[in-house]
Chimera marker file (.cmm) of the C-alpha trace (Angstrom):
<marker_set name="trace">
<marker id="1" x="-76.409" y="37.521" z="-5.064" r="1" g="1" b="0" radius="0.5"/>
<marker id="2" x="-75.491" y="38.215" z="-1.535" r="1" g="1" b="0" radius="0.5"/>
<marker id="3" x="-74.625" y="41.685" z="-0.344" r="1" g="1" b="0" radius="0.5"/>
<marker id="4" x="-70.992" y="42.235" z="0.645" r="1" g="1" b="0" radius="0.5"/>
<marker id="5" x="-70.550" y="42.419" z="4.368" r="1" g="1" b="0" radius="0.5"/>
<marker id="6" x="-69.360" y="45.779" z="5.704" r="1" g="1" b="0" radius="0.5"/>
<marker id="7" x="-65.886" y="45.687" z="7.122" r="1" g="1" b="0" radius="0.5"/>
<marker id="8" x="-65.530" y="46.887" z="10.659" r="1" g="1" b="0" radius="0.5"/>
<marker id="9" x="-62.380" y="48.844" z="11.244" r="1" g="1" b="0" radius="0.5"/>
<marker id="10" x="-60.541" y="48.855" z="14.495" r="1" g="1" b="0" radius="0.5"/>
<marker id="11" x="-59.601" y="52.081" z="16.264" r="1" g="1" b="0" radius="0.5"/>
<marker id="12" x="-56.065" y="51.664" z="14.938" r="1" g="1" b="0" radius="0.5"/>
<marker id="13" x="-57.332" y="51.339" z="11.381" r="1" g="1" b="0" radius="0.5"/>
<marker id="14" x="-59.584" y="54.393" z="11.727" r="1" g="1" b="0" radius="0.5"/>
<marker id="15" x="-56.674" y="56.407" z="13.117" r="1" g="1" b="0" radius="0.5"/>
<marker id="16" x="-54.377" y="55.301" z="10.293" r="1" g="1" b="0" radius="0.5"/>
<marker id="17" x="-56.994" y="56.146" z="7.689" r="1" g="1" b="0" radius="0.5"/>
<marker id="18" x="-57.572" y="59.611" z="9.186" r="1" g="1" b="0" radius="0.5"/>
<marker id="19" x="-53.811" y="60.279" z="9.285" r="1" g="1" b="0" radius="0.5"/>
<marker id="20" x="-53.473" y="59.125" z="5.696" r="1" g="1" b="0" radius="0.5"/>
<marker id="21" x="-56.174" y="61.563" z="4.548" r="1" g="1" b="0" radius="0.5"/>
<marker id="22" x="-54.534" y="64.445" z="6.476" r="1" g="1" b="0" radius="0.5"/>
<marker id="23" x="-51.115" y="63.529" z="5.096" r="1" g="1" b="0" radius="0.5"/>
<marker id="24" x="-52.480" y="63.410" z="1.539" r="1" g="1" b="0" radius="0.5"/>
<marker id="25" x="-53.898" y="66.944" z="1.953" r="1" g="1" b="0" radius="0.5"/>
<marker id="26" x="-50.531" y="68.221" z="3.197" r="1" g="1" b="0" radius="0.5"/>
<marker id="27" x="-48.753" y="66.512" z="0.327" r="1" g="1" b="0" radius="0.5"/>
<marker id="28" x="-51.105" y="68.104" z="-2.223" r="1" g="1" b="0" radius="0.5"/>
<marker id="29" x="-50.447" y="71.505" z="-0.680" r="1" g="1" b="0" radius="0.5"/>
<marker id="30" x="-46.683" y="70.951" z="-0.766" r="1" g="1" b="0" radius="0.5"/>
<marker id="31" x="-46.814" y="69.792" z="-4.388" r="1" g="1" b="0" radius="0.5"/>
<marker id="32" x="-48.803" y="72.873" z="-5.390" r="1" g="1" b="0" radius="0.5"/>
<marker id="33" x="-46.356" y="75.194" z="-3.656" r="1" g="1" b="0" radius="0.5"/>
<marker id="34" x="-43.315" y="73.779" z="-5.478" r="1" g="1" b="0" radius="0.5"/>
<marker id="35" x="-44.954" y="73.471" z="-8.894" r="1" g="1" b="0" radius="0.5"/>
<marker id="36" x="-43.715" y="76.919" z="-10.085" r="1" g="1" b="0" radius="0.5"/>
<marker id="37" x="-40.215" y="75.950" z="-8.991" r="1" g="1" b="0" radius="0.5"/>
<marker id="38" x="-40.349" y="72.709" z="-10.963" r="1" g="1" b="0" radius="0.5"/>
<marker id="39" x="-41.715" y="74.484" z="-14.039" r="1" g="1" b="0" radius="0.5"/>
<marker id="40" x="-39.046" y="77.195" z="-13.777" r="1" g="1" b="0" radius="0.5"/>
<marker id="41" x="-36.303" y="74.618" z="-13.440" r="1" g="1" b="0" radius="0.5"/>
<marker id="42" x="-36.246" y="74.158" z="-17.219" r="1" g="1" b="0" radius="0.5"/>
<marker id="43" x="-35.521" y="77.857" z="-17.696" r="1" g="1" b="0" radius="0.5"/>
<marker id="44" x="-32.780" y="77.803" z="-15.087" r="1" g="1" b="0" radius="0.5"/>
<marker id="45" x="-30.743" y="75.316" z="-17.109" r="1" g="1" b="0" radius="0.5"/>
<marker id="46" x="-29.390" y="78.343" z="-18.878" r="1" g="1" b="0" radius="0.5"/>
<marker id="47" x="-27.855" y="79.990" z="-15.802" r="1" g="1" b="0" radius="0.5"/>
<marker id="48" x="-24.300" y="80.330" z="-17.037" r="1" g="1" b="0" radius="0.5"/>
<marker id="49" x="-22.545" y="80.308" z="-13.683" r="1" g="1" b="0" radius="0.5"/>
<marker id="50" x="-23.048" y="78.895" z="-10.198" r="1" g="1" b="0" radius="0.5"/>
<marker id="51" x="-23.334" y="82.500" z="-8.967" r="1" g="1" b="0" radius="0.5"/>
<marker id="52" x="-26.200" y="83.119" z="-11.419" r="1" g="1" b="0" radius="0.5"/>
<marker id="53" x="-27.959" y="79.958" z="-10.273" r="1" g="1" b="0" radius="0.5"/>
<marker id="54" x="-27.476" y="81.001" z="-6.644" r="1" g="1" b="0" radius="0.5"/>
<marker id="55" x="-28.879" y="84.480" z="-7.340" r="1" g="1" b="0" radius="0.5"/>
<marker id="56" x="-31.946" y="82.937" z="-9.006" r="1" g="1" b="0" radius="0.5"/>
<marker id="57" x="-32.492" y="80.646" z="-6.043" r="1" g="1" b="0" radius="0.5"/>
<marker id="58" x="-32.219" y="83.543" z="-3.591" r="1" g="1" b="0" radius="0.5"/>
<marker id="59" x="-34.768" y="85.642" z="-5.489" r="1" g="1" b="0" radius="0.5"/>
<marker id="60" x="-37.146" y="82.690" z="-5.839" r="1" g="1" b="0" radius="0.5"/>
<marker id="61" x="-36.842" y="81.949" z="-2.129" r="1" g="1" b="0" radius="0.5"/>
<marker id="62" x="-37.638" y="85.558" z="-1.212" r="1" g="1" b="0" radius="0.5"/>
<marker id="63" x="-40.662" y="85.637" z="-3.503" r="1" g="1" b="0" radius="0.5"/>
<marker id="64" x="-42.052" y="82.398" z="-2.086" r="1" g="1" b="0" radius="0.5"/>
<marker id="65" x="-41.446" y="83.704" z="1.446" r="1" g="1" b="0" radius="0.5"/>
<marker id="66" x="-43.459" y="86.819" z="0.589" r="1" g="1" b="0" radius="0.5"/>
<marker id="67" x="-46.292" y="84.600" z="-0.667" r="1" g="1" b="0" radius="0.5"/>
<marker id="68" x="-46.142" y="82.458" z="2.455" r="1" g="1" b="0" radius="0.5"/>
<marker id="69" x="-46.509" y="85.629" z="4.535" r="1" g="1" b="0" radius="0.5"/>
<marker id="70" x="-49.634" y="86.690" z="2.636" r="1" g="1" b="0" radius="0.5"/>
<marker id="71" x="-47.988" y="89.398" z="0.539" r="1" g="1" b="0" radius="0.5"/>
<marker id="72" x="-48.292" y="89.936" z="-3.185" r="1" g="1" b="0" radius="0.5"/>
<marker id="73" x="-44.709" y="89.240" z="-4.359" r="1" g="1" b="0" radius="0.5"/>
<marker id="74" x="-44.464" y="91.918" z="-7.064" r="1" g="1" b="0" radius="0.5"/>
<marker id="75" x="-45.734" y="94.626" z="-4.709" r="1" g="1" b="0" radius="0.5"/>
<marker id="76" x="-43.375" y="93.524" z="-1.936" r="1" g="1" b="0" radius="0.5"/>
<marker id="77" x="-40.396" y="93.368" z="-4.305" r="1" g="1" b="0" radius="0.5"/>
<marker id="78" x="-41.101" y="96.889" z="-5.628" r="1" g="1" b="0" radius="0.5"/>
<marker id="79" x="-41.045" y="98.212" z="-2.056" r="1" g="1" b="0" radius="0.5"/>
<marker id="80" x="-37.818" y="96.381" z="-1.233" r="1" g="1" b="0" radius="0.5"/>
<marker id="81" x="-35.998" y="97.483" z="-4.385" r="1" g="1" b="0" radius="0.5"/>
<marker id="82" x="-37.066" y="101.090" z="-3.806" r="1" g="1" b="0" radius="0.5"/>
<marker id="83" x="-36.165" y="101.274" z="-0.095" r="1" g="1" b="0" radius="0.5"/>
<marker id="84" x="-33.158" y="98.945" z="0.205" r="1" g="1" b="0" radius="0.5"/>
<marker id="85" x="-30.572" y="101.403" z="-1.194" r="1" g="1" b="0" radius="0.5"/>
<marker id="86" x="-31.545" y="103.929" z="1.501" r="1" g="1" b="0" radius="0.5"/>
<marker id="87" x="-31.413" y="101.408" z="4.377" r="1" g="1" b="0" radius="0.5"/>
<marker id="88" x="-28.663" y="102.493" z="6.780" r="1" g="1" b="0" radius="0.5"/>
<marker id="89" x="-28.960" y="99.847" z="9.504" r="1" g="1" b="0" radius="0.5"/>
<marker id="90" x="-29.667" y="96.179" z="10.022" r="1" g="1" b="0" radius="0.5"/>
<marker id="91" x="-33.012" y="97.150" z="11.570" r="1" g="1" b="0" radius="0.5"/>
<marker id="92" x="-33.977" y="99.083" z="8.430" r="1" g="1" b="0" radius="0.5"/>
<marker id="93" x="-33.169" y="96.047" z="6.294" r="1" g="1" b="0" radius="0.5"/>
<marker id="94" x="-35.025" y="93.675" z="8.630" r="1" g="1" b="0" radius="0.5"/>
<marker id="95" x="-38.079" y="95.951" z="8.401" r="1" g="1" b="0" radius="0.5"/>
<marker id="96" x="-38.243" y="95.103" z="4.682" r="1" g="1" b="0" radius="0.5"/>
<marker id="97" x="-38.344" y="91.333" z="5.198" r="1" g="1" b="0" radius="0.5"/>
<marker id="98" x="-41.660" y="89.681" z="4.280" r="1" g="1" b="0" radius="0.5"/>
<marker id="99" x="-42.561" y="88.704" z="7.840" r="1" g="1" b="0" radius="0.5"/>
<marker id="100" x="-42.017" y="92.283" z="9.010" r="1" g="1" b="0" radius="0.5"/>
<marker id="101" x="-44.518" y="93.820" z="6.578" r="1" g="1" b="0" radius="0.5"/>
<marker id="102" x="-48.267" y="93.442" z="6.374" r="1" g="1" b="0" radius="0.5"/>
<marker id="103" x="-50.594" y="93.763" z="3.436" r="1" g="1" b="0" radius="0.5"/>
<marker id="104" x="-51.763" y="97.154" z="4.756" r="1" g="1" b="0" radius="0.5"/>
<marker id="105" x="-48.149" y="98.394" z="4.732" r="1" g="1" b="0" radius="0.5"/>
<marker id="106" x="-47.986" y="97.729" z="1.002" r="1" g="1" b="0" radius="0.5"/>
<marker id="107" x="-51.329" y="99.332" z="0.120" r="1" g="1" b="0" radius="0.5"/>
<marker id="108" x="-49.535" y="102.446" z="-1.148" r="1" g="1" b="0" radius="0.5"/>
<marker id="109" x="-47.520" y="100.247" z="-3.558" r="1" g="1" b="0" radius="0.5"/>
<marker id="110" x="-50.551" y="98.792" z="-5.294" r="1" g="1" b="0" radius="0.5"/>
<marker id="111" x="-50.847" y="99.762" z="-8.916" r="1" g="1" b="0" radius="0.5"/>
<marker id="112" x="-54.303" y="100.842" z="-10.117" r="1" g="1" b="0" radius="0.5"/>
<link id1="1" id2="2" r="1" g="1" b="0" radius="0.2"/>
<link id1="2" id2="3" r="1" g="1" b="0" radius="0.2"/>
<link id1="3" id2="4" r="1" g="1" b="0" radius="0.2"/>
<link id1="4" id2="5" r="1" g="1" b="0" radius="0.2"/>
<link id1="5" id2="6" r="1" g="1" b="0" radius="0.2"/>
<link id1="6" id2="7" r="1" g="1" b="0" radius="0.2"/>
<link id1="7" id2="8" r="1" g="1" b="0" radius="0.2"/>
<link id1="8" id2="9" r="1" g="1" b="0" radius="0.2"/>
<link id1="9" id2="10" r="1" g="1" b="0" radius="0.2"/>
<link id1="10" id2="11" r="1" g="1" b="0" radius="0.2"/>
<link id1="11" id2="12" r="1" g="1" b="0" radius="0.2"/>
<link id1="12" id2="13" r="1" g="1" b="0" radius="0.2"/>
<link id1="13" id2="14" r="1" g="1" b="0" radius="0.2"/>
<link id1="14" id2="15" r="1" g="1" b="0" radius="0.2"/>
<link id1="15" id2="16" r="1" g="1" b="0" radius="0.2"/>
<link id1="16" id2="17" r="1" g="1" b="0" radius="0.2"/>
<link id1="17" id2="18" r="1" g="1" b="0" radius="0.2"/>
<link id1="18" id2="19" r="1" g="1" b="0" radius="0.2"/>
<link id1="19" id2="20" r="1" g="1" b="0" radius="0.2"/>
<link id1="20" id2="21" r="1" g="1" b="0" radius="0.2"/>
<link id1="21" id2="22" r="1" g="1" b="0" radius="0.2"/>
<link id1="22" id2="23" r="1" g="1" b="0" radius="0.2"/>
<link id1="23" id2="24" r="1" g="1" b="0" radius="0.2"/>
<link id1="24" id2="25" r="1" g="1" b="0" radius="0.2"/>
<link id1="25" id2="26" r="1" g="1" b="0" radius="0.2"/>
<link id1="26" id2="27" r="1" g="1" b="0" radius="0.2"/>
<link id1="27" id2="28" r="1" g="1" b="0" radius="0.2"/>
<link id1="28" id2="29" r="1" g="1" b="0" radius="0.2"/>
<link id1="29" id2="30" r="1" g="1" b="0" radius="0.2"/>
<link id1="30" id2="31" r="1" g="1" b="0" radius="0.2"/>
<link id1="31" id2="32" r="1" g="1" b="0" radius="0.2"/>
<link id1="32" id2="33" r="1" g="1" b="0" radius="0.2"/>
<link id1="33" id2="34" r="1" g="1" b="0" radius="0.2"/>
<link id1="34" id2="35" r="1" g="1" b="0" radius="0.2"/>
<link id1="35" id2="36" r="1" g="1" b="0" radius="0.2"/>
<link id1="36" id2="37" r="1" g="1" b="0" radius="0.2"/>
<link id1="37" id2="38" r="1" g="1" b="0" radius="0.2"/>
<link id1="38" id2="39" r="1" g="1" b="0" radius="0.2"/>
<link id1="39" id2="40" r="1" g="1" b="0" radius="0.2"/>
<link id1="40" id2="41" r="1" g="1" b="0" radius="0.2"/>
<link id1="41" id2="42" r="1" g="1" b="0" radius="0.2"/>
<link id1="42" id2="43" r="1" g="1" b="0" radius="0.2"/>
<link id1="43" id2="44" r="1" g="1" b="0" radius="0.2"/>
<link id1="44" id2="45" r="1" g="1" b="0" radius="0.2"/>
<link id1="45" id2="46" r="1" g="1" b="0" radius="0.2"/>
<link id1="46" id2="47" r="1" g="1" b="0" radius="0.2"/>
<link id1="47" id2="48" r="1" g="1" b="0" radius="0.2"/>
<link id1="48" id2="49" r="1" g="1" b="0" radius="0.2"/>
<link id1="49" id2="50" r="1" g="1" b="0" radius="0.2"/>
<link id1="50" id2="51" r="1" g="1" b="0" radius="0.2"/>
<link id1="51" id2="52" r="1" g="1" b="0" radius="0.2"/>
<link id1="52" id2="53" r="1" g="1" b="0" radius="0.2"/>
<link id1="53" id2="54" r="1" g="1" b="0" radius="0.2"/>
<link id1="54" id2="55" r="1" g="1" b="0" radius="0.2"/>
<link id1="55" id2="56" r="1" g="1" b="0" radius="0.2"/>
<link id1="56" id2="57" r="1" g="1" b="0" radius="0.2"/>
<link id1="57" id2="58" r="1" g="1" b="0" radius="0.2"/>
<link id1="58" id2="59" r="1" g="1" b="0" radius="0.2"/>
<link id1="59" id2="60" r="1" g="1" b="0" radius="0.2"/>
<link id1="60" id2="61" r="1" g="1" b="0" radius="0.2"/>
<link id1="61" id2="62" r="1" g="1" b="0" radius="0.2"/>
<link id1="62" id2="63" r="1" g="1" b="0" radius="0.2"/>
<link id1="63" id2="64" r="1" g="1" b="0" radius="0.2"/>
<link id1="64" id2="65" r="1" g="1" b="0" radius="0.2"/>
<link id1="65" id2="66" r="1" g="1" b="0" radius="0.2"/>
<link id1="66" id2="67" r="1" g="1" b="0" radius="0.2"/>
<link id1="67" id2="68" r="1" g="1" b="0" radius="0.2"/>
<link id1="68" id2="69" r="1" g="1" b="0" radius="0.2"/>
<link id1="69" id2="70" r="1" g="1" b="0" radius="0.2"/>
<link id1="70" id2="71" r="1" g="1" b="0" radius="0.2"/>
<link id1="71" id2="72" r="1" g="1" b="0" radius="0.2"/>
<link id1="72" id2="73" r="1" g="1" b="0" radius="0.2"/>
<link id1="73" id2="74" r="1" g="1" b="0" radius="0.2"/>
<link id1="74" id2="75" r="1" g="1" b="0" radius="0.2"/>
<link id1="75" id2="76" r="1" g="1" b="0" radius="0.2"/>
<link id1="76" id2="77" r="1" g="1" b="0" radius="0.2"/>
<link id1="77" id2="78" r="1" g="1" b="0" radius="0.2"/>
<link id1="78" id2="79" r="1" g="1" b="0" radius="0.2"/>
<link id1="79" id2="80" r="1" g="1" b="0" radius="0.2"/>
<link id1="80" id2="81" r="1" g="1" b="0" radius="0.2"/>
<link id1="81" id2="82" r="1" g="1" b="0" radius="0.2"/>
<link id1="82" id2="83" r="1" g="1" b="0" radius="0.2"/>
<link id1="83" id2="84" r="1" g="1" b="0" radius="0.2"/>
<link id1="84" id2="85" r="1" g="1" b="0" radius="0.2"/>
<link id1="85" id2="86" r="1" g="1" b="0" radius="0.2"/>
<link id1="86" id2="87" r="1" g="1" b="0" radius="0.2"/>
<link id1="87" id2="88" r="1" g="1" b="0" radius="0.2"/>
<link id1="88" id2="89" r="1" g="1" b="0" radius="0.2"/>
<link id1="89" id2="90" r="1" g="1" b="0" radius="0.2"/>
<link id1="90" id2="91" r="1" g="1" b="0" radius="0.2"/>
<link id1="91" id2="92" r="1" g="1" b="0" radius="0.2"/>
<link id1="92" id2="93" r="1" g="1" b="0" radius="0.2"/>
<link id1="93" id2="94" r="1" g="1" b="0" radius="0.2"/>
<link id1="94" id2="95" r="1" g="1" b="0" radius="0.2"/>
<link id1="95" id2="96" r="1" g="1" b="0" radius="0.2"/>
<link id1="96" id2="97" r="1" g="1" b="0" radius="0.2"/>
<link id1="97" id2="98" r="1" g="1" b="0" radius="0.2"/>
<link id1="98" id2="99" r="1" g="1" b="0" radius="0.2"/>
<link id1="99" id2="100" r="1" g="1" b="0" radius="0.2"/>
<link id1="100" id2="101" r="1" g="1" b="0" radius="0.2"/>
<link id1="101" id2="102" r="1" g="1" b="0" radius="0.2"/>
<link id1="102" id2="103" r="1" g="1" b="0" radius="0.2"/>
<link id1="103" id2="104" r="1" g="1" b="0" radius="0.2"/>
<link id1="104" id2="105" r="1" g="1" b="0" radius="0.2"/>
<link id1="105" id2="106" r="1" g="1" b="0" radius="0.2"/>
<link id1="106" id2="107" r="1" g="1" b="0" radius="0.2"/>
<link id1="107" id2="108" r="1" g="1" b="0" radius="0.2"/>
<link id1="108" id2="109" r="1" g="1" b="0" radius="0.2"/>
<link id1="109" id2="110" r="1" g="1" b="0" radius="0.2"/>
<link id1="110" id2="111" r="1" g="1" b="0" radius="0.2"/>
<link id1="111" id2="112" r="1" g="1" b="0" radius="0.2"/>
</marker_set>
């Protein structure tokens, strides 16, 4: 039996292959980030009103934004729910947004 001849790829083919591999990694990352949303979708069938569905979407969006900013969502949400009623200005509210806080800021919120 003869050995198969190696295929020589052109620069265009090598570039396309490299882009495909990078794209596949990004796609895997995107799929993993929306998996909880897709799993939760079954539970959300039971939102009785459009307002309830909207409220669920808002909360989910905030939690995923906290994750994307490197925060632990439960810890961040505890801080927000505790401090939001006392916020008197737009600046005070903006200070509670996930991109305004750092993990060190939430260290006091951590439960033992």
